[in-house]
N, C-alpha and C positions, 0 to 999 in steps of 0.2 A: 544365341543369346551371347554377347560380348561378355568375356569376364576376364579384365586384365591382371587375375592372379592365375586364372587355372589353365590360360593359354601361352602363360611364362615355364617354360619348360626348365629354364634355368634356376628360378625362382622353387619352382615344385624340387628339383633335384636337390639343391641346397637346403631347403627345410627339412629334408632328410638326412642329409650331410651332417649337418652341423650337430652340436648336441646340445638339444633342446631340453633333453630330460635334467641335465645338470641347472641350465638356466631357470627353468620351471620351479625345481627343487630351492634355488637360492631365493628367487624373488617372492616366492610362496612362503618362505621363511619355513621349509619341511613339511609344510601343509597344514601349519596351524593355524591358519584362517578359514579351513573349512568347519562348517558348522558356528563360526560367528557371522557369516556372510552368505546368503543364499547361494550367491553364483560362485562363489572360491572354488575350487576344482578339490579334490581328496587325493589326487596324486598323480604323479608325472602324466600320465597316458589323459585324463580325464585334461591337464591342463593343455599339454599339446591338440588337443581335440579343440578346444576354445580357442586356440589361436588360430586354426586350420579354418574353422568356422568364421571368426572376425573379418580373416583375410579371404577370405571367399566372398563374404556379402559386400565387403567392401570393394573388391574385385570388379564384382558386377555391377555395384554403385558406379563406379570409376569407368567401366566400360559401356553402360547403358546410356546412364545419365549424365555423366559430367562429361566426358569425351564430345558427345556430340555437340556441345553447347560453349564449348571452348574458342571457338571461330568468332561467335557470335559475341564472347566476354573481351576479345582481344579488340573487335572493331569498335565497340562500345564503349570502352573502358568506364574510367569512376568520371564524376561531376563534383566540382567545389561550387558548392549552393553560396545565396547571397549571404545566409546569416552564418556562413562558416562551415558546417555541416556537410555531409560528403553521402552521395549517393552512389553504392555499390552498381554495378552493374547486375540486371533481374537475375540474371544467370547464376551470378557466383553467390547470391544474397538464399535463392534456391537450393544451391548446391551445400551450402553452408546450415540449411536446414534439414535437407535432406541427411547428413551428417551427424546432426545433432539425432536425431530419431534414430540414426544407427547406433547411438551411443557408441562412438569413438573419437571422442574430443577431449576423454580423459585418458588416453593411452598407457601413457606410466602412473599414473597417481596411485594411489593406494586405495582403498575398496573401500575407506571409513569415509572418504569423501565422493563417494560415487564412481573412484577410475577402474578403468580394468586391470591396475597393476602387473602389465605387461612387462616383458623385457626391453630393454632398447631396441636389442635386433628384430622383433618383430615390429616394432613401430619403423624403423628403418628401413623394411619391407613394406611396409603400409606407405611412409612417404613416397617411396619410388614409384608405386601404383598409382597416387593421385596425381603424381608428379607427370607420369606419362599423360593422365588424361586431358591435364591445366596445371601448367608449371605457375599461372597465376594462383590458381587456388591453394596451391601447395603452400605458398607464402603466409597465407590465415592458418591453415590446417597445421603449418608445420611450428608455427609458434607457440605449442602448447609446453614448450620449453620455458616461457614465463611461468607455467603455474606448477611446475617443475622446482623452479628457483626460488619460487613462494613455498613451496611446501619444504624446501630444504635449509632455508635460511631464515623464513619469517616465524614471528609470533605466531601463538594459537588464536589469538584472535583474528588477527589478521590471515592465517589459513581459513579459518570458519567463516569469516566474511566474505572471501572469494572463490574458496578451491571449488565448494559444491557448484556452483552457477559455471564456473570453468567447463568442468567433468560433464556437467547436462547441455553444452554448447548455449548456454545463455547469453553470454558472455564473449570477445574475442578480443585479444590484448595486443602489446607493442614492446618492442625493447625499444626504448628513448635514450640513444646512446652517444648519436654522433653531431656536430653542431658546423655552423658554416667554416671555424678555422681548427677543427678538430673531428678529423676523420679515422685515418690510421692512427694516430697517434693521439688515444682518450686521455693522456696524461694534462694534455692541453685543455679539458673539457672547463667551461667558465660559468655555464646554468648555475644559479644562484641557488643555495638553500640556506633556510632560514629560520629560527625561532622566535615565536612574541614573547612575552611574559609569561606566559600559562605552558610555556613548551610546544607550542602547536607548531610543527614545521610547514613551511608555505616554499615554493617554488620559482622564481624569478628569470626568463630569460627566454633565447630562443635554442631550436635543435632543429637540424634539417637532414632530410634523406632515411626518414622514419617510415621505414613500411608499417602498413595498417596504422601509421599512425593516429587514424579517426577511430582505431579501436577503442573497446570502454574500458578496460585498465592499464594503465600505461606504469612500466619497472621504469623509473626513470636516473641516470647516473647525474650527477650535481656535485658541488663545490661548496660542502660544509664547513670545512678549514678554509675560513679565505686567506688565513696568514702562510697557507702551505700552498705552494704553488705546483709540486707533481701527483704522482698519482694518491699520496698518503694523504692527501686533501679531499678526497670523493666517498662519498658516500651513496648507497642505493636507495630509493624512495616508490612507493606507489601511491598512485593517485588513480581517481576518478574522471573519464571524460565529462566535461563540467562547464558551467558557464564562462570560468575564466581561464579554458584552455581552448585558443584560437589555433585553426588550421587557414593558416596565409596562403599558402598555393599548394597545388599539386603538380608535380614534376612532371614534364612529358617528356618523356621515355623511349626508348628505342624498341625494348622490348617488355614482357609480364605486364601487359596494359590491363588487367583486372585487379590487379595490385596497387592498391593504392601508395604511391609514396610520399609523405607531408613535410611541410615546413611547419613546424608547432611553435607559438608563442605562449610562453605560460607566465600568465599575469598575478602574481600573488596568488597560485594554487595550491590550495591545503592540500596536504600530504602525509602517509607515514612512512618513518623509515623502515628497511630492512635490517636485522641483524643490527651490528656495531656500526658505531661511526668509524671511517676512514676506512673500511674494509670494501666499499665499494667497488672500487675496479682489479684489486689485487685479490679478491679473493671470490665476489661474486657474480662480478660481470664477466669473469675469464672461466667462471663455473657455465654462465650461460651461452658465451661465445663456443666455449668449444663443443656443447651439445648442439649449437645452430650450426657451426663449422660439418659435425656428422649429416643434418638435416640436407644442406645444402650438397652434400656430394651425394645423400640419395636423390635429392630433386634431378642432378645431375646424370642421373644413371638412368632414372624415368625419361628424360629429356631425351637423350639418346637411344636407349630403345624405343620411343615412340619416331623419333627422326628416321633411324635404322628401317623400322618396319615399313614406312612409306618410300623408302628407296627400293628397299629387296621387292614388294610389291609391284613396283613400278618396272624393276629391270627383268622380270619373270613377265609380266606381260607386254611390255613394249618392243614392235621388231623395227631393228635396222640391217639392212644388207642382208635381206632374210631371213635374221635368225633372232630371237630373245636376245637383249642387251647385258643379259645376263650370261651370254657364253661368248661376247668378250673379255679374254685373259686378262684387258686393264678394268674393264667393269669389274668384273669376278673378282681380281684381286682387293678392289678397294672395299668391296661387299665384306670379304670373309675379314679382312686389317678390321672393318669397322665391328665386325661380331666378337672378334676375340678381344678387343680391346674393352667391349661393353661388359664382356664376362668376368675379365682382368679387374677391372674397375667395381664388379660387383662382390668378386672377393674379396677386394682389399677393403672395401664398404661393410662388408658383413663380419669381417674377422676384425675389423676396428671395434663394431658396435658390442660383439661378443666381449672384447677385452674388456669396454668399459663397463659392459654389467659386472664383469668379474673383478674389475677396480672397486664399484662402488657396493658390491656384496660384501669384500674384506673389509672396508671402511667402516661399512654398517655394523659388521659384525664388533670390531675394534672397539665401536663409540656406544653399542650397547649392549653386547655379551661377553667379552673377553674372557680367556680360557683363564682358568687360576693356576693352572699349571704352569710356570714358568717359560719350559722348552716350549710347551704348544704354544703358548703367547709369542714369544721370541718365533716362531716358524710363522704365524699365522703376521706377525707385522712382517717380515721378508716377503712373501707374499703379494701383500697388501701393495710394496713399495713398489716391489717386480711391476705388477699390473699398472700400477698409476704412471712407471719409467714409460712401458710398452703403449698407452694411451696417450701422454704427452708426444708423445713421436708417431703414433700410427695417424691420430685426430688431423694433424696437418697436412699429413700424407695423402690421407684419404680424398681430403676436400682441394686439393691441390692436382693430385691425377685425376680424379673424377670429373672435375670440372673443366680442364685441359682436356681430357680426353672428348668431355662433353660438346664442346667447342669444336674439335675436329671431326666428329663422328658429323653434327649438323651440317658443317661446311662442305664433309663429301656426299653428303645426303643429295642437298643440291646440286654437286656435281654431276650426279650418277642422273638425276631426272635433268639434267641439262637446261635448254630454255626456259622448261616446264617449270623447274625449280625455284625460279628466281620470281614466277609470279605468284598470285595469290589464288590461284586453282587449288594449288598444293600446300599442306600444312607445311613443307619444308621451310620455308621460309618464316616462316613465326618459330618455327621450331631454334632456328640460329639466332632468331631477334630473342627469345627467351633464353637461348645458352649463353647471351653474351655475357651478361650480368652476374655467370657462376663465378667467375673469375676474380669477381671484383668484391663482392659483399662478403659481409663477414671475414674480410683481412682478403687480401689481394694476394694471388700466388706467390708472390715474391716473399711476403710475409710468410705463407705458409715454410718455404722454402727455410726461409729465416728460422722458423721455429724447429722443423723437421730436423735441419741439420746436425743442430746441437746434439739428438739423440743417435743421430748415426756415428757422430765422432765420437761420443761418450762411450761407445759399445753396444748403445742397447740393440741398436740392427743385430749385429753380431750374436748378442746372448737369443735373441728372439729366432734367429738363422737356424742357434743352435739347438733349439727348442723344436724346430719343424723337423730336425735331423732323426728324433725321437722315434718318427712317426714305422710305419710297415708300408713303404712302398712296391707299389707293383715293377719284380725286376725286368720288366720292358722297357724302364723308364732310367735304367740305369745309366744310360749316355748322356741322358738331360741331367740325371742328377750330379757326374762327373762333370758337366758345362757348367750349372750352377756353382759348385763345387771352385771351379776354377775363377768364376766371374765374383767369389764371395773373396780369394784372396788378391784379385784386382782391387777389391775394396779394401781392403787391408791396407795394402801397399799405398792406394791412393789417401786414406785418411791418416797414417804416418807420414804423407811428405807434407800432407795441408798441415798439421799440427806443427810442425817443424818454422811453418812462415808465419803460424799467427792467424789470429781472428779475424782480421781483413781480407785475408787471403781467404780462409776459411768461407766469408759470406760471399767472396766473389766466385765461386766454384763451389759453391751450394746448392745449386740446382743440378749440375752435372753428379754431385756427390748423393743427393736425394735421389736422382733417377735412375743410379746404378743399384742403391739398396730398393728402392720399390720395385725394380724389375727382378731381383734376386728373392724380396717374397714373398712376389704374385706369383715367378715361376715354383716356389714351393706348394704354395697353396693349390696352383692349379695341378701340380703332381697329387697332392694329396689328393685333389676331389677324382683325380684318374685311375688315385688309386681305390678307391672306396668298393666295396662289395655290394654290387647292383643286380637285379634282376634283368633289367632293361642294355639287350643289346646294343640298343643305338646311343642308350649314354655312354655305356664304354665306349662304343668307338669315336662319339663327340669328345667327349672329355679326354682323350689319349692323344686326338688330334690338335685338338685346342692348346694342349699345353705344349707339343712337340711344336707348333706352329709359333706361341707366345717365347719361349725359349730361345728355339734356333736363330729367331731374328733380332732378338734383343741380346743375343749373346756376340752379337758381331756388333752391335753399337756401345756394349760397354767397354772392351779394349781400348777403342780411340778414347772415350769418355776419360777413361783412365788416362789415359796417355795425354790428353790435354791437360787434367789436373795437375800431371807430376811435370807437366812441362816447363812452369816456371812464368809463364808468361804473364806480366804486372803491365802490359800497355795501355788496359782499362784507367790505369790509377797515372800511369806516367804521361800518356798520350791523349789523354780526355780531349782538350781544347784544342790539340793539335786536328784531329780526325772529325770531331762535332762540330768544331768551329767557334769562334766569338761571338756573342750577343752583343748585337749593336747598342750602343749607349743612345737612349733617347734624347730626339730633336738634333 
């Protein structure tokens, strides 16, 4: 029986390696919910058992029910009907029904709304599992962040109206942000929000590239202050799908065919405002998008895992020149690099999710139950600021690294299969098509680099690495730790040079800086995993070998990247038109 949780040794390892007891205590608020809600755990052991049971059930559902239907979903796609409604593929509708029955559509929502109250870390594991089965389905399953945003910022009336239905899987949602002229630059949003004489809000205008735009509950970013042209003039609204919400077209896409991407026209649609006016983009959408970016990182790891497994199985069974092709050094090298990249991405993703859980916990404590003692309050504020800085850097790092990794793995999976990988006989071509969007939506890789490099250059990466050094590492890894220390010094030198050359230069070499920082962070995370005391000898050997491969190969890349950063080459600015050429005038 296929189970995408139980058959993944790395997820199983990390489930034991990461301090879930600490997260359980935080999410359960020291287990004060026990007795208030029938299914709230009484202690950490019970909470962890709950996490394991839910992931097990989801893994089985993904392996046995969702994955076998993914090819059918891809080929069938969505249908825009004459009345403007959208018919999803039958298998997507069936899978959503199964997920609702499994009670996993309110993963992080509080108990009082029927949610599971799980940490974001466990939710990331769940998203990865679903994405491995069907990346398109994840785009609906992973939109639970809409409910989280309502819970975090909306009035109690709005929470009561929507959150029970979200947790029960009775509704799906959409984050309605982008427009024909406002993609990455959401400050350009022009969809109009206005009030009538009674104070009722309405929406009017067009949105484009909206994932699951045919959903039941829509979170809409709109311009509530027409006299303010930038992001300060935007507010966030919630509305129901109804007769004034028209799906004008479905995008004809390269991949994720089971996920409807819609163009929507709002024709004076009644709505309610979320939170305060003018905070729509600056506060609420940024929070929503940060959660979505971690979701895409998890989706990327799931797609990569699926693609790798197809390639690995094929390489073990396909014979050429009298041997299985996995015996050929070139193929073997590709497969090892794919496996190492996936586990590095998973390490970064889970670390980011863990940090976000800590950030939210400290923020919640400060807001609801701050210490009376001044020294304790100061200590709590400092910890909250620290985790906020770490989360602000790691979130774009995870989205960037995991999505780029996903595309490389999916590409190489096709290469392992050769001509067969290019055909629809195998899932590799679908995984490659599905992978391509991950570096684009919820902020392109270039935008993730711009966001992450600020943290790198401000010292946040160095502070995080310094914290990793407090771990007890396996003495056999000392040579690897030395190489990481050398890389950290090269990073510091590069940052100092960049600061001398200004912000524009920092953005020019942002990718190289972020790549170095990620390689170092991942290196320490993998060394930490290789130092964990486990009874399984195979796990020890695997993690140690994987850490050695990752750090050794990337150490050889860090020095040239640092040299490039410190070269002072600004030809991108000075020689752009000379090299790229001029654009011919029309006519």
